[in-house]
C-alpha positions as CSV (number, residue, x, y, z in Angstrom):
1,M,-33.9,-19.8,-25.9
2,E,-30.2,-20.6,-25.3
3,R,-28.2,-17.6,-23.8
4,T,-26.0,-15.5,-25.8
5,L,-23.0,-13.5,-24.4
6,I,-23.2,-9.8,-25.0
7,K,-19.8,-10.0,-26.5
8,N,-21.1,-12.4,-29.5
9,L,-24.6,-10.1,-30.2
10,S,-23.2,-8.4,-33.3
11,E,-23.1,-11.7,-34.8
12,N,-26.6,-12.0,-34.6
13,I,-28.1,-8.7,-36.3
14,G,-31.7,-9.4,-37.1
15,K,-32.2,-12.0,-34.9
16,A,-33.9,-13.0,-31.6
17,V,-31.5,-13.7,-28.6
18,S,-31.7,-14.1,-25.0
19,V,-29.2,-12.4,-22.7
20,S,-28.7,-12.3,-18.9
21,G,-26.7,-9.9,-17.0
22,W,-26.8,-6.9,-14.6
23,V,-28.5,-3.6,-15.4
24,S,-25.7,-1.0,-15.3
25,V,-27.7,2.2,-16.3
26,R,-31.4,2.7,-16.5
27,R,-32.5,5.9,-18.3
28,D,-36.2,7.1,-19.4
29,Q,-36.4,9.3,-22.4
30,G,-39.8,10.3,-23.3
31,K,-41.9,6.9,-23.5
32,L,-38.8,4.8,-24.2
33,V,-36.9,3.0,-21.5
34,F,-33.0,2.4,-22.1
35,F,-31.0,0.1,-20.2
36,E,-27.2,-0.8,-20.2
37,I,-26.9,-4.5,-19.7
38,R,-23.5,-6.2,-18.8
39,D,-22.5,-9.6,-18.4
40,R,-18.8,-11.3,-18.1
41,S,-18.1,-10.6,-21.6
42,G,-19.2,-6.8,-22.0
43,S,-22.2,-4.4,-22.3
44,V,-24.7,-3.4,-24.6
45,Q,-27.4,-0.8,-24.8
46,G,-31.0,-2.0,-24.8
47,V,-34.4,-0.1,-25.6
48,V,-37.7,-0.9,-24.6
49,L,-40.4,0.6,-27.0
50,P,-43.6,2.1,-25.9
51,K,-46.0,-0.6,-27.3
52,S,-43.5,-3.4,-26.3
53,D,-44.9,-6.4,-23.8
54,A,-41.9,-5.4,-21.9
55,I,-42.8,-1.9,-21.0
56,E,-44.6,-2.7,-17.8
57,A,-41.7,-4.6,-16.4
58,A,-39.1,-2.2,-17.5
59,K,-40.9,0.5,-15.3
60,G,-40.0,-1.3,-12.0
61,V,-36.2,-2.2,-13.0
62,R,-33.4,-0.5,-11.4
63,P,-29.6,-0.5,-11.8
64,E,-27.9,-3.6,-10.5
65,Y,-31.0,-5.7,-10.8
66,V,-30.2,-9.1,-12.4
67,V,-32.3,-9.6,-15.5
68,S,-32.8,-12.0,-18.3
69,I,-33.9,-10.4,-21.4
70,S,-35.3,-11.2,-24.8
71,G,-35.2,-9.3,-28.0
72,Q,-34.0,-8.5,-31.4
73,V,-30.5,-7.5,-32.3
74,N,-31.0,-4.4,-34.7
75,K,-28.3,-1.9,-36.3
76,R,-28.2,1.4,-34.9
77,P,-29.2,4.6,-37.3
78,E,-25.8,5.9,-38.5
79,K,-26.1,9.3,-36.7
80,N,-26.2,7.0,-33.3
81,V,-23.3,4.8,-33.8
82,N,-20.6,5.3,-31.2
83,P,-17.3,3.7,-32.6
84,N,-15.4,4.2,-29.0
85,V,-17.7,1.7,-27.1
86,Q,-18.3,-2.0,-27.4
87,N,-21.4,-2.6,-29.6
88,G,-21.5,0.9,-30.3
89,D,-23.3,-0.2,-33.8
90,I,-26.0,-2.1,-32.4
91,E,-28.9,-2.0,-30.2
92,L,-31.1,-4.7,-28.3
93,E,-34.5,-4.1,-28.8
94,I,-36.1,-5.6,-25.5
95,Q,-39.3,-7.6,-25.8
96,E,-39.3,-9.5,-22.5
97,I,-37.8,-8.9,-19.2
98,E,-37.4,-11.4,-16.6
99,I,-36.2,-10.1,-12.9
100,L,-34.0,-12.6,-11.4
101,S,-32.8,-10.7,-8.4
102,K,-33.8,-7.1,-7.3
103,A,-31.0,-4.8,-5.8
104,E,-30.8,-1.9,-3.2
105,T,-27.7,0.2,-4.0
106,P,-25.9,2.4,-1.3
107,F,-25.0,4.8,-4.0
108,E,-24.2,5.0,-7.7
109,L,-21.6,2.5,-8.9
110,G,-18.4,4.4,-10.0
111,A,-19.3,7.3,-7.9
112,E,-15.9,9.0,-6.5
113,L,-15.4,7.7,-2.8
114,N,-12.7,7.9,-0.3
115,L,-10.8,4.6,0.0
116,D,-12.2,3.5,3.4
117,T,-15.9,3.8,2.1
118,Y,-15.0,2.1,-1.3
119,L,-13.4,-0.8,1.0
120,D,-16.4,-0.8,3.3
121,H,-18.8,-1.4,0.2
122,L,-16.4,-3.8,-1.6
123,P,-18.9,-6.5,-2.5
124,Y,-20.7,-3.7,-4.5
125,T,-17.9,-1.5,-5.5
126,V,-15.9,-4.4,-6.9
127,R,-18.5,-4.4,-9.8
128,S,-17.3,-1.0,-11.0
129,P,-15.5,-0.5,-14.2
130,R,-12.4,0.8,-12.7
131,A,-12.2,-2.1,-10.0
132,R,-12.8,-4.7,-13.1
133,D,-10.1,-3.1,-14.9
134,I,-7.8,-3.3,-12.2
135,F,-8.5,-7.0,-11.4
136,A,-8.6,-7.9,-14.9
137,L,-5.2,-6.8,-15.5
138,Q,-3.9,-8.2,-12.1
139,A,-5.3,-11.6,-13.4
140,T,-3.3,-10.9,-16.5
141,I,-0.2,-10.2,-14.6
142,I,0.0,-13.3,-12.9
143,E,-1.3,-15.5,-15.8
144,A,1.6,-13.7,-17.8
145,F,4.2,-14.5,-15.0
146,R,3.3,-18.2,-15.0
147,D,3.5,-18.6,-18.7
148,S,6.8,-16.8,-19.2
149,L,8.4,-19.2,-16.4
150,R,6.7,-22.3,-18.0
151,K,8.2,-21.6,-21.4
152,R,11.7,-21.7,-19.7
153,D,11.0,-25.2,-18.1
154,F,10.1,-24.0,-14.6
155,V,7.6,-26.1,-12.7
156,E,4.9,-24.7,-10.5
157,F,4.4,-25.9,-7.1
158,Q,1.8,-24.8,-4.3
159,A,3.7,-23.8,-1.1
160,P,2.4,-24.3,2.4
161,A,0.7,-21.6,4.4
162,I,1.3,-22.9,7.9
163,V,5.0,-23.1,8.8
164,G,6.8,-24.5,11.8
165,G,9.8,-23.3,14.0
166,D,10.1,-19.4,13.8
167,A,9.2,-19.1,10.1
168,E,12.5,-18.2,8.5
169,G,13.6,-15.9,11.4
170,G,13.2,-12.7,9.2
171,A,9.7,-10.7,9.1
172,A,7.2,-10.9,11.9
173,A,4.9,-13.9,11.7
174,F,1.5,-14.3,12.7
175,K,1.1,-17.4,15.5
176,V,-1.2,-20.0,14.9
177,D,-2.7,-22.4,17.6
178,Y,-2.0,-26.0,16.4
179,Y,-2.6,-29.5,17.3
180,Y,-1.2,-31.1,20.5
181,D,-0.8,-27.3,22.2
182,Q,1.7,-26.6,19.6
183,K,2.4,-23.2,17.9
184,A,2.6,-22.7,14.4
185,Y,2.9,-19.6,12.2
186,L,1.7,-18.3,8.9
187,A,4.3,-18.3,6.3
188,T,5.9,-15.0,5.7
189,S,7.6,-16.4,2.4
190,P,7.7,-19.5,0.4
191,Q,11.5,-19.3,0.5
192,L,12.8,-22.3,2.1
193,Y,10.4,-24.6,0.2
194,K,11.3,-22.9,-2.9
195,Q,15.1,-24.0,-2.3
196,I,14.0,-27.7,-1.3
197,M,12.0,-27.8,-4.5
198,V,15.0,-26.8,-6.7
199,G,16.6,-30.1,-5.5
200,A,13.6,-32.0,-7.2
201,F,12.7,-30.1,-10.4
202,E,15.7,-27.6,-10.7
203,R,13.6,-24.8,-11.7
204,V,10.2,-23.9,-9.7
205,F,7.9,-21.3,-9.1
206,T,4.9,-20.4,-6.8
207,T,2.5,-17.8,-6.4
208,P,1.3,-18.1,-2.8
209,K,-0.4,-15.8,-0.2
210,I,2.0,-14.9,2.6
211,W,1.6,-12.9,5.8
212,R,3.5,-10.2,7.6
213,A,2.7,-9.1,11.2
214,E,4.8,-6.0,11.0
215,K,2.9,-3.1,12.3
216,H,3.1,-0.7,9.3
217,A,-0.1,1.2,8.3
218,T,1.3,2.9,5.0
219,P,0.0,3.1,1.3
220,R,2.5,0.3,0.5
221,H,2.2,-2.3,3.1
222,L,-0.2,-5.2,3.7
223,S,-0.7,-7.8,6.2
224,E,-1.8,-10.4,3.6
225,L,-0.2,-10.3,0.1
226,T,0.3,-12.2,-3.2
227,Q,3.9,-13.1,-4.1
228,M,5.2,-14.5,-7.7
229,D,8.2,-16.4,-6.6
230,F,10.7,-18.5,-8.5
231,E,13.9,-20.3,-7.8
232,M,16.4,-21.6,-10.3
233,G,19.4,-24.2,-9.8
234,F,22.9,-24.2,-11.5
235,I,23.6,-20.4,-11.8
236,K,26.6,-18.7,-11.8
237,D,25.7,-15.7,-9.7
238,H,22.8,-13.5,-8.9
239,F,22.9,-12.0,-12.5
240,D,21.4,-15.0,-13.9
241,V,18.4,-14.6,-11.3
242,M,18.2,-11.1,-12.7
243,D,18.4,-12.1,-16.2
244,A,15.5,-14.3,-15.7
245,L,13.5,-11.8,-13.8
246,E,14.3,-9.2,-16.6
247,T,12.7,-11.7,-19.1
248,T,9.8,-12.4,-17.1
249,M,9.1,-8.7,-16.5
250,R,9.4,-7.8,-20.4
251,D,6.9,-10.9,-21.1
252,V,4.5,-9.4,-18.5
253,V,4.5,-5.9,-19.9
254,A,4.1,-7.3,-23.5
255,V,0.9,-9.3,-22.5
256,V,-0.5,-6.1,-20.6
257,R,0.2,-4.2,-23.7
258,H,-1.8,-6.7,-25.9
259,K,-4.7,-6.9,-23.5
260,H,-5.2,-3.9,-21.6
261,A,-4.1,-0.9,-23.6
262,D,-7.6,0.4,-23.3
263,A,-7.6,0.3,-19.4
264,L,-4.3,1.7,-19.2
265,Q,-5.6,4.8,-21.3
266,R,-8.5,5.0,-18.9
267,F,-6.2,5.0,-16.0
268,N,-4.3,7.9,-18.0
269,V,-1.0,5.9,-17.5
270,E,1.4,4.9,-20.0
271,L,2.8,1.4,-20.7
272,P,6.0,0.7,-18.6
273,K,9.0,1.9,-20.3
274,L,11.5,-0.9,-21.2
275,P,15.0,0.1,-22.2
276,N,16.5,-1.3,-25.2
277,E,19.6,-2.6,-23.4
278,K,19.3,-4.1,-20.0
279,F,17.6,-2.7,-17.0
280,P,20.1,-0.3,-15.5
281,I,22.1,-1.9,-12.3
282,L,23.6,-0.2,-9.4
283,K,25.2,-1.2,-6.4
284,L,23.7,0.1,-3.2
285,K,26.7,2.2,-2.4
286,E,26.7,3.4,-6.1
287,A,23.0,4.5,-5.6
288,Q,23.7,6.1,-2.6
289,E,26.6,8.2,-3.9
290,L,24.6,9.1,-6.7
291,L,21.8,10.5,-4.7
292,G,24.5,12.1,-2.3
293,V,23.0,10.5,0.7
294,P,24.7,8.5,3.7
295,H,25.6,4.8,3.1
296,E,22.9,3.0,5.0
297,P,21.9,-0.6,5.0
298,D,18.7,0.1,2.8
299,L,17.0,2.6,0.7
300,E,14.4,5.1,1.9
301,P,11.2,5.3,-0.1
302,E,12.0,9.0,-1.4
303,Q,15.4,7.6,-2.5
304,E,13.7,5.0,-4.5
305,R,11.6,7.4,-6.2
306,L,14.6,9.6,-7.1
307,L,16.4,6.5,-8.6
308,H,13.5,5.9,-11.0
309,E,13.7,9.7,-11.9
310,W,17.6,8.7,-12.7
311,A,16.8,5.5,-14.4
312,L,14.1,7.2,-16.6
313,K,16.2,10.3,-17.5
314,E,19.6,8.2,-18.3
315,H,18.2,4.9,-19.6
316,D,14.5,5.5,-20.6
317,S,13.6,2.9,-18.1
318,D,10.7,2.6,-15.4
319,F,13.0,-0.3,-14.1
320,V,16.2,-0.4,-12.1
321,F,18.2,-3.0,-10.1
322,V,19.8,-2.2,-6.9
323,T,22.4,-5.0,-5.7
324,H,25.0,-5.7,-2.8
325,F,23.0,-4.9,0.5
326,P,25.0,-5.6,3.6
327,T,25.1,-9.3,4.8
328,S,23.8,-7.9,8.3
329,K,20.5,-6.8,7.0
330,R,19.8,-9.6,4.7
331,P,18.3,-13.1,5.5
332,F,20.8,-16.0,6.7
333,Y,20.5,-17.8,3.4
334,T,21.7,-15.0,1.3
335,Y,25.0,-15.6,-0.3
336,E,28.0,-13.1,0.4
337,D,30.1,-11.8,-2.5
338,P,33.3,-13.2,-2.1
339,E,34.7,-10.2,-4.1
340,D,32.8,-7.6,-2.0
341,S,33.2,-8.8,1.7
342,G,30.2,-7.7,3.8
343,H,28.0,-7.4,1.1
344,T,25.6,-9.9,-0.7
345,R,24.7,-11.2,-4.0
346,Y,21.2,-9.7,-3.1
347,F,19.4,-7.4,-5.2
348,D,15.9,-5.3,-5.5
349,L,14.1,-4.5,-8.5
350,L,12.5,-0.8,-8.4
351,F,9.6,-0.3,-10.7
352,R,8.4,3.5,-11.0
353,G,10.3,4.3,-7.7
354,L,8.8,1.5,-5.6
355,E,10.7,-1.8,-4.5
356,I,8.4,-4.6,-6.2
357,N,11.0,-7.7,-6.2
358,S,13.9,-8.9,-3.9
359,G,16.1,-11.5,-4.7
360,G,19.7,-13.2,-5.2
361,Q,21.9,-16.1,-4.9
362,R,21.4,-18.5,-1.9
363,V,24.0,-20.4,0.3
364,H,24.0,-23.7,-1.2
365,E,26.7,-25.7,1.1
366,H,25.2,-27.2,4.1
367,D,27.9,-26.2,6.9
368,V,28.1,-22.7,5.5
369,L,24.5,-22.5,5.8
370,V,24.2,-23.7,9.6
371,E,27.1,-21.2,10.4
372,R,25.0,-18.4,8.8
373,I,21.8,-19.6,10.7
374,R,24.1,-19.4,14.1
375,Q,25.5,-15.9,13.0
376,K,21.7,-14.6,12.8
377,G,21.0,-15.7,16.3
378,L,18.8,-18.5,15.4
379,D,18.8,-22.2,16.2
380,P,19.8,-24.7,13.4
381,E,17.6,-27.4,15.1
382,K,14.7,-25.6,14.2
383,F,15.6,-25.5,10.5
384,A,16.6,-29.4,10.6
385,F,13.8,-30.1,8.0
386,Y,14.9,-27.4,5.5
387,L,18.7,-28.4,6.2
388,Q,18.1,-31.8,5.0
389,T,18.1,-30.9,1.4
390,F,21.7,-29.3,1.6
391,K,22.9,-32.7,3.2
392,V,21.8,-34.5,0.1
393,G,23.3,-32.0,-2.5
394,M,22.4,-28.8,-3.9
395,P,23.6,-26.8,-6.8
396,P,24.4,-23.2,-6.7
397,H,20.9,-21.6,-6.7
398,G,18.9,-18.4,-6.5
399,G,15.7,-16.7,-7.1
400,C,13.4,-14.0,-6.3
401,S,9.7,-12.7,-5.1
402,T,7.6,-10.0,-6.7
403,G,4.8,-8.5,-5.0
404,L,1.6,-8.9,-7.3
405,E,-0.2,-6.1,-5.8
406,R,2.6,-3.5,-5.6
407,L,3.4,-4.4,-9.4
408,T,-0.4,-3.9,-10.3
409,A,-0.4,-0.9,-8.4
410,R,2.6,0.8,-10.0
411,M,1.3,-0.6,-13.7
412,L,-1.9,1.3,-13.1
413,G,-0.6,4.7,-11.2
414,L,-2.6,3.6,-7.9
415,A,-1.4,5.7,-5.0
416,N,-2.5,3.0,-2.5
417,I,-1.9,-0.7,-2.6
418,R,-5.3,-1.5,-1.0
419,E,-7.1,-0.4,-4.2
420,A,-4.8,-3.0,-6.2
421,T,-5.9,-5.8,-3.6
422,L,-8.9,-7.8,-3.3
423,F,-10.1,-7.9,0.2
424,P,-7.2,-6.3,1.7
425,R,-5.9,-7.4,5.4
426,D,-4.0,-4.7,7.3
427,M,-3.7,-3.3,10.8
428,T,-7.2,-1.5,10.2
429,R,-9.3,-4.1,8.5
430,I,-10.1,-7.7,8.0
431,D,-13.2,-7.1,5.4
432,A,-15.0,-4.7,7.9
433,R,-12.7,-1.9,9.8
434,L,-11.2,-3.0,13.0
435,S,-10.9,0.7,14.4
436,E,-12.3,4.0,13.2
437,N,-9.3,5.7,14.9
438,T,-6.3,4.8,12.6
439,E,-3.9,7.1,10.8
440,E,-1.9,6.0,7.8
441,E,1.8,6.6,7.6
442,T,3.4,8.1,4.6
């Protein structure tokens, strides 16, 4: 008999079907044996009656066994209908069970665990309803990001993971042994390649893995992460990039609202608040004056949280832009605002008190870019490959980069970015823990 997906069982009431999946729950009630079976499409309750041919096989089945089940789809008695769950009005009368794979589980799936124990057993815990909610929503975020940009003529490309030179001269990079006794690096950003691709397609995006060798052990830092980047040509200034990003964020939130309202309810979080007007915008100096803190080159985590409170109260917005960071603390390709000397046309987007995106306008003139590279104490020769694109003509352009894991964590109210990361890599872990004696910074 051909397999029927569990989501389609309600279309087969009174019919014999075959379903395959995992046993989520096994429960004995008198002489009856109840199972909850799940597959990729959902779950359903099944029951083995005392005189069923399946009763002997049912006695040996345990949670997480992989089974193939034949039976009949029946309507539940009215008193047993549960309108709050999938297939709450039907039941599968199990007539035959084939065990495809047995399982030995370390603890009950979905049990409350500390994060390290959860991650130590990730091949198992990723099957939990909570984890599946997280990563189904994360898949929707990146899909919605792509769809939003494609609708506006952005072309996707695949950025390289191995780069030469000294990466882009910014964040600490992991060294890689390469051919002919050469050293290479794991990419800290697709930035230089995004700019090159603007010369070919004008509007591009990419969703690569990137790596940061900074020695942070905090709830918001990872050593390997997924970025959602775009770059666009023929802009007037950084506000064009901010407008494009805001449109993308609004599109992402709309798709999450449509597909995952039930998951947000299970996590007891609200949809992100989007203002009727544009996302609020503050220059860095304005933000610091608003908070009554000294003028520093960047914001502290607590200041980001306070700006969220301000944006929520004054603009009913979970998002707020901060612009005009000092040139001294930004990459060589960042465009200096000619009307605000020493400050850049650069921005961060904060979401619920956490920086999830950075971007801005880029330098597009070859000679200016070479000079900026020198000012940063870097060697232009190491960027010769990248600089070719500016010798052959580049329009004013800009772009930005959104952290997928940070956005997911904030969307679901998760305290630690690792819970929003499949197979996290950081100072303490590559699948297994690297050390038992690590402490996390705040």
